[in-house]
C-alpha positions as a Python dict, from the first residue, in 0.01 Angstrom:
ca = {
    (1, 'X'): (0, 0, 0),
    (2, 'X'): (148, 132, -264),
    (3, 'X'): (471, 62, -32),
    (4, 'X'): (388, -263, 41),
    (5, 'X'): (339, -346, -336),
    (6, 'X'): (682, -207, -434),
    (7, 'X'): (833, -416, -143),
    (8, 'X'): (679, -716, -270),
    (9, 'X'): (819, -629, -636),
    (10, 'X'): (1183, -590, -505),
    (11, 'X'): (1138, -927, -347),
    (12, 'X'): (1017, -1100, -646),
    (13, 'X'): (1304, -944, -847),
    (14, 'X'): (1565, -1061, -559),
    (15, 'X'): (1394, -1392, -604),
    (16, 'X'): (1449, -1433, -957),
    (17, 'X'): (1750, -1629, -1065),
    (18, 'X'): (2016, -1459, -1337),
    (19, 'X'): (2010, -1665, -1626),
    (20, 'X'): (2308, -1727, -1768),
    (21, 'X'): (2358, -1576, -2167),
    (22, 'X'): (2510, -1858, -2383),
    (23, 'X'): (2838, -1772, -2510),
    (24, 'X'): (2815, -1711, -2846),
    (25, 'X'): (3044, -1955, -3079),
    (26, 'X'): (3332, -1767, -3215),
    (27, 'X'): (3337, -1825, -3605),
    (28, 'X'): (3687, -1949, -3709),
    (29, 'X'): (3902, -1654, -3823),
    (30, 'X'): (4175, -1777, -4070),
    (31, 'X'): (4493, -1592, -4048),
    (32, 'X'): (4572, -1291, -4251),
    (33, 'X'): (4872, -1270, -4453),
    (34, 'X'): (5033, -936, -4517),
    (35, 'X'): (5139, -951, -4926),
    (36, 'X'): (5347, -676, -5020),
    (37, 'X'): (5322, -644, -5379),
    (38, 'X'): (5688, -585, -5584),
    (39, 'X'): (5702, -445, -5947),
    (40, 'X'): (5805, -726, -6187),
    (41, 'X'): (6178, -699, -6291),
    (42, 'X'): (6150, -523, -6635),
    (43, 'X'): (6044, -188, -6497),
    (44, 'X'): (6314, -204, -6236),
    (45, 'X'): (6517, -287, -6557),
    (46, 'X'): (6393, 3, -6768),
    (47, 'X'): (6455, 237, -6480),
    (48, 'X'): (6812, 162, -6464),
    (49, 'X'): (6851, 180, -6859),
    (50, 'X'): (6673, 531, -6882),
    (51, 'X'): (6897, 653, -6618),
    (52, 'X'): (7190, 474, -6773),
    (53, 'X'): (7078, 643, -7108),
    (54, 'X'): (7047, 985, -6943),
    (55, 'X'): (7349, 971, -6782),
    (56, 'X'): (7539, 871, -7178),
    (57, 'X'): (7341, 1177, -7300),
    (58, 'X'): (7507, 1384, -7055),
    (59, 'X'): (7841, 1252, -7099),
    (60, 'X'): (7828, 1253, -7484),
    (61, 'X'): (7707, 1607, -7452),
    (62, 'X'): (7950, 1719, -7235),
    (63, 'X'): (8237, 1576, -7476),
    (64, 'X'): (8081, 1753, -7766),
    (65, 'X'): (8106, 2101, -7610),
    (66, 'X'): (8450, 2003, -7490),
    (67, 'X'): (8507, 1937, -7879),
    (68, 'X'): (8367, 2247, -7989),
    (69, 'X'): (8579, 2435, -7727),
    (70, 'X'): (8873, 2279, -7857),
    (71, 'X'): (8757, 2370, -8218),
    (72, 'X'): (8694, 2718, -8180),
    (73, 'X'): (9072, 2802, -7955),
    (74, 'X'): (9229, 2586, -8274),
    (75, 'X'): (9041, 2815, -8552),
    (76, 'X'): (9097, 3101, -8282),
    (77, 'X'): (9479, 2993, -8317),
    (78, 'X'): (9518, 2952, -8698),
    (79, 'X'): (9302, 3288, -8716),
    (80, 'X'): (9595, 3460, -8482),
    (81, 'X'): (9906, 3262, -8739),
    (82, 'X'): (9689, 3355, -9024),
    (83, 'X'): (9660, 3724, -8925),
    (84, 'X'): (10015, 3765, -8823),
    (85, 'X'): (10161, 3598, -9167),
    (86, 'X'): (9959, 3833, -9350),
    (87, 'X'): (10085, 4127, -9183),
    (88, 'X'): (10442, 4011, -9197),
    (89, 'X'): (10373, 3974, -9564),
    (90, 'X'): (10205, 4294, -9585),
    (91, 'X'): (10529, 4418, -9397),
    (92, 'X'): (10756, 4258, -9583),
    (93, 'X'): (10600, 4365, -9931),
    (94, 'X'): (10624, 4682, -9812),
    (95, 'X'): (11005, 4686, -9691),
    (96, 'X'): (11075, 4516, -10035),
    (97, 'X'): (10881, 4763, -10227),
    (98, 'X'): (11055, 5059, -10022),
    (99, 'X'): (11439, 4892, -10038),
    (100, 'X'): (11369, 4834, -10428),
    (101, 'X'): (11273, 5200, -10448),
    (102, 'X'): (11601, 5327, -10223),
    (103, 'X'): (11768, 5039, -10469),
    (104, 'X'): (11682, 5192, -10783),
    (105, 'X'): (11691, 5542, -10650),
    (106, 'X'): (12098, 5461, -10584),
    (107, 'X'): (12124, 5330, -10888),
    (108, 'X'): (12018, 5625, -11111),
    (109, 'X'): (12268, 5891, -10883),
    (110, 'X'): (12578, 5677, -10982),
    (111, 'X'): (12482, 5667, -11363),
    (112, 'X'): (12444, 6018, -11308),
    (113, 'X'): (12796, 6057, -11125),
    (114, 'X'): (12934, 5842, -11355),
    (115, 'X'): (12774, 5806, -11744),
    (116, 'X'): (13068, 5542, -11845),
    (117, 'X'): (12937, 5260, -11585),
    (118, 'X'): (12691, 5011, -11746),
    (119, 'X'): (12339, 5005, -11578),
    (120, 'X'): (12421, 4641, -11420),
    (121, 'X'): (12745, 4766, -11307),
    (122, 'X'): (12551, 5075, -11122),
    (123, 'X'): (12314, 4841, -11011),
    (124, 'X'): (12535, 4622, -10846),
    (125, 'X'): (12747, 4907, -10630),
    (126, 'X'): (12424, 5003, -10527),
    (127, 'X'): (12351, 4672, -10414),
    (128, 'X'): (12673, 4606, -10259),
    (129, 'X'): (12625, 4957, -10077),
    (130, 'X'): (12262, 4879, -9957),
    (131, 'X'): (12363, 4542, -9795),
    (132, 'X'): (12672, 4668, -9645),
    (133, 'X'): (12477, 4944, -9489),
    (134, 'X'): (12268, 4647, -9336),
    (135, 'X'): (12536, 4484, -9210),
    (136, 'X'): (12621, 4791, -9067),
    (137, 'X'): (12316, 4956, -8932),
    (138, 'X'): (12536, 5258, -8810),
    (139, 'X'): (12584, 5323, -9165),
    (140, 'X'): (12352, 5524, -9394),
    (141, 'X'): (12313, 5408, -9735),
    (142, 'X'): (12304, 5723, -9880),
    (143, 'X'): (12580, 5862, -9659),
    (144, 'X'): (12763, 5542, -9833),
    (145, 'X'): (12651, 5656, -10148),
    (146, 'X'): (12734, 6022, -10085),
    (147, 'X'): (13082, 5932, -10005),
    (148, 'X'): (13162, 5720, -10294),
    (149, 'X'): (13057, 6005, -10545),
    (150, 'X'): (13232, 6230, -10393),
    (151, 'X'): (13570, 5992, -10355),
    (152, 'X'): (13564, 5801, -10668),
    (153, 'X'): (13261, 5884, -10918),
    (154, 'X'): (13205, 5527, -10863),
    (155, 'X'): (13520, 5463, -11053),
    (156, 'X'): (13617, 5138, -10948),
    (157, 'X'): (13984, 5111, -11045),
    (158, 'X'): (14040, 5478, -10932),
    (159, 'X'): (14397, 5584, -10766),
    (160, 'X'): (14448, 5855, -10582),
    (161, 'X'): (14817, 6055, -10634),
    (162, 'X'): (14812, 5991, -10223),
    (163, 'X'): (14746, 5605, -10330),
    (164, 'X'): (14390, 5548, -10241),
    (165, 'X'): (14221, 5305, -10460),
    (166, 'X'): (13887, 5159, -10549),
    (167, 'X'): (13527, 5338, -10491),
    (168, 'X'): (13552, 5432, -10160),
    (169, 'X'): (13971, 5502, -10224),
    (170, 'X'): (14098, 5336, -9911),
    (171, 'X'): (14445, 5391, -9859),
    (172, 'X'): (14628, 5039, -9826),
    (173, 'X'): (14746, 5077, -9509),
    (174, 'X'): (14438, 5055, -9369),
    (175, 'X'): (14274, 4853, -9628),
    (176, 'X'): (14507, 4577, -9502),
    (177, 'X'): (14431, 4615, -9157),
    (178, 'X'): (14020, 4627, -9287),
    (179, 'X'): (14023, 4332, -9527),
    (180, 'X'): (14227, 4096, -9286),
    (181, 'X'): (13981, 4198, -9052),
    (182, 'X'): (13671, 4101, -9259),
    (183, 'X'): (13840, 3774, -9367),
    (184, 'X'): (13981, 3797, -9697),
    (185, 'X'): (14346, 3800, -9800),
    (186, 'X'): (14464, 4102, -9911),
    (187, 'X'): (14712, 4223, -10204),
    (188, 'X'): (14799, 4510, -10461),
    (189, 'X'): (14460, 4430, -10660),
    (190, 'X'): (14211, 4389, -10302),
    (191, 'X'): (14068, 4720, -10303),
    (192, 'X'): (14015, 4760, -10666),
    (193, 'X'): (13718, 4503, -10615),
    (194, 'X'): (13381, 4646, -10551),
    (195, 'X'): (13248, 4432, -10295),
    (196, 'X'): (13547, 4439, -10114),
    (197, 'X'): (13657, 4803, -10127),
    (198, 'X'): (13263, 4837, -10024),
    (199, 'X'): (13235, 4642, -9730),
    (200, 'X'): (13593, 4806, -9594),
    (201, 'X'): (13438, 5137, -9627),
    (202, 'X'): (13160, 5058, -9436),
    (203, 'X'): (13324, 4843, -9161),
    (204, 'X'): (13552, 5179, -9113),
    (205, 'X'): (13269, 5403, -9091),
    (206, 'X'): (13100, 5159, -8855),
    (207, 'X'): (13407, 5158, -8638),
    (208, 'X'): (13422, 5529, -8710),
    (209, 'X'): (13066, 5616, -8557),
    (210, 'X'): (13152, 5372, -8276),
    (211, 'X'): (13409, 5596, -8176),
    (212, 'X'): (13250, 5953, -8261),
    (213, 'X'): (12932, 6091, -8217),
    (214, 'X'): (12974, 6370, -8459),
    (215, 'X'): (12942, 6278, -8839),
    (216, 'X'): (13211, 6567, -8917),
    (217, 'X'): (13469, 6384, -8717),
    (218, 'X'): (13365, 6041, -8844),
    (219, 'X'): (13472, 6200, -9260),
    (220, 'X'): (13745, 6422, -9086),
    (221, 'X'): (13922, 6089, -8980),
    (222, 'X'): (13769, 5856, -9311),
    (223, 'X'): (13909, 6168, -9518),
    (224, 'X'): (14280, 6209, -9362),
    (225, 'X'): (14293, 5983, -9003),
    (226, 'X'): (14315, 6021, -8646),
    (227, 'X'): (14558, 6338, -8641),
    (228, 'X'): (14344, 6544, -8900),
    (229, 'X'): (13977, 6456, -8716),
    (230, 'X'): (14126, 6616, -8389),
    (231, 'X'): (14281, 6932, -8582),
    (232, 'X'): (13905, 6933, -8694),
    (233, 'X'): (13752, 6884, -8362),
    (234, 'X'): (13982, 7193, -8285),
    (235, 'X'): (13911, 7398, -8576),
    (236, 'X'): (14331, 7467, -8586),
    (237, 'X'): (14485, 7622, -8907),
    (238, 'X'): (14685, 7269, -8930),
    (239, 'X'): (14392, 7066, -9090),
    (240, 'X'): (14455, 6955, -9407),
    (241, 'X'): (14262, 7160, -9674),
    (242, 'X'): (14139, 6830, -9839),
    (243, 'X'): (13983, 6786, -9556),
    (244, 'X'): (13816, 7113, -9456),
    (245, 'X'): (13635, 7121, -9813),
    (246, 'X'): (13604, 6717, -9781),
    (247, 'X'): (13352, 6716, -9521),
    (248, 'X'): (13095, 6982, -9578),
    (249, 'X'): (13054, 6855, -9952),
    (250, 'X'): (13001, 6510, -9843),
    (251, 'X'): (12730, 6609, -9572),
    (252, 'X'): (12581, 6875, -9817),
    (253, 'X'): (12568, 6595, -10041),
    (254, 'X'): (12420, 6383, -9815),
    (255, 'X'): (12151, 6609, -9719),
    (256, 'X'): (12059, 6666, -10042),
    (257, 'X'): (12056, 6288, -10136),
    (258, 'X'): (11774, 6256, -9804),
    (259, 'X'): (11579, 6514, -9926),
    (260, 'X'): (11558, 6388, -10291),
    (261, 'X'): (11467, 6000, -10156),
    (262, 'X'): (11218, 6138, -9882),
    (263, 'X'): (11031, 6375, -10128),
    (264, 'X'): (11012, 6074, -10380),
    (265, 'X'): (11224, 5967, -10663),
    (266, 'X'): (11190, 5895, -11044),
    (267, 'X'): (11332, 5526, -11041),
    (268, 'X'): (11323, 5493, -11432),
    (269, 'X'): (11692, 5478, -11603),
    (270, 'X'): (11755, 5754, -11788),
    (271, 'X'): (11720, 5627, -12169),
    (272, 'X'): (12074, 5671, -12243),
    (273, 'X'): (12160, 5420, -11984),
    (274, 'X'): (11909, 5124, -12117),
    (275, 'X'): (12124, 5058, -12394),
    (276, 'X'): (12420, 4891, -12335),
    (277, 'X'): (12604, 4988, -12643),
    (278, 'X'): (12527, 5380, -12596),
    (279, 'X'): (12771, 5607, -12772),
    (280, 'X'): (13062, 5708, -12546),
    (281, 'X'): (13030, 5336, -12350),
    (282, 'X'): (13389, 5224, -12310),
    (283, 'X'): (13488, 4877, -12207),
    (284, 'X'): (13710, 4829, -11906),
    (285, 'X'): (13775, 5115, -11674),
    (286, 'X'): (13936, 5415, -11663),
    (287, 'X'): (14249, 5515, -11369),
    (288, 'X'): (14260, 5828, -11166),
    (289, 'X'): (14038, 5954, -10894),
    (290, 'X'): (13654, 6072, -11041),
    (291, 'X'): (13711, 6347, -10905),
    (292, 'X'): (14042, 6429, -10849),
    (293, 'X'): (14077, 6403, -10495),
    (294, 'X'): (14421, 6281, -10315),
    (295, 'X'): (14323, 6186, -9982),
    (296, 'X'): (14152, 5889, -9887),
    (297, 'X'): (14101, 5706, -9542),
    (298, 'X'): (14418, 5627, -9327),
    (299, 'X'): (14541, 5403, -9079),
}
């Protein structure tokens, strides 16, 4: 029976018609538009201006740094220049001070050698010797001082029996060559001019120092000519007695002057030399070599 019921139910289901499902009307949908919102124009402008401002700040900072570096370099250069000027000034002051000490010391030696010379003339003779030695660096001013003391006693009008003339006792034959080489005209009175005589003596000594390495030979030729220098070198009896005495005398005096000047000297003038009208002072000049020497440089 059960089977029959199931079969009958199956037949009933099969006989039933499927009812169509009514279609549901679709709602009308409006088209959707995708809207991309954009920022307003002032925001973009603000960002642009901000970037421009930052760029300007960077550029200004860079320029400021460059200016600072340039100023620092200028300051450093100015400091270096100032330092150099100070050093040059100090060196100049030191040189001028040393030069003045030397000049005053030479003046005092001349005053001691020749008490008849005035203070002004002694200073002038010392200044001429120092200037000549600066022009001819091979010639030590103290050596020139020693030669002047030995040769003439710093008497500008000195004249030896051998006709050597002036402060440094130069023979006319030699003096004519030296004076013309220095650009001056020569006459009989030329060698009595202290400036010309000093310049000629320094020039001659400079030439001799370029010829000889030995100061003894320089002095031997200065005193007695090239032949005498050869005799001195060979130590022969033909050497003039005057030159035999002259060379060691000048060198001894030169060595003593160097020791005195290196150890420090009193640059104050003697009291008797401070008064131009002191007793014993004579106007004009005396003739004759201050020390009785007869020889001078030869040509």
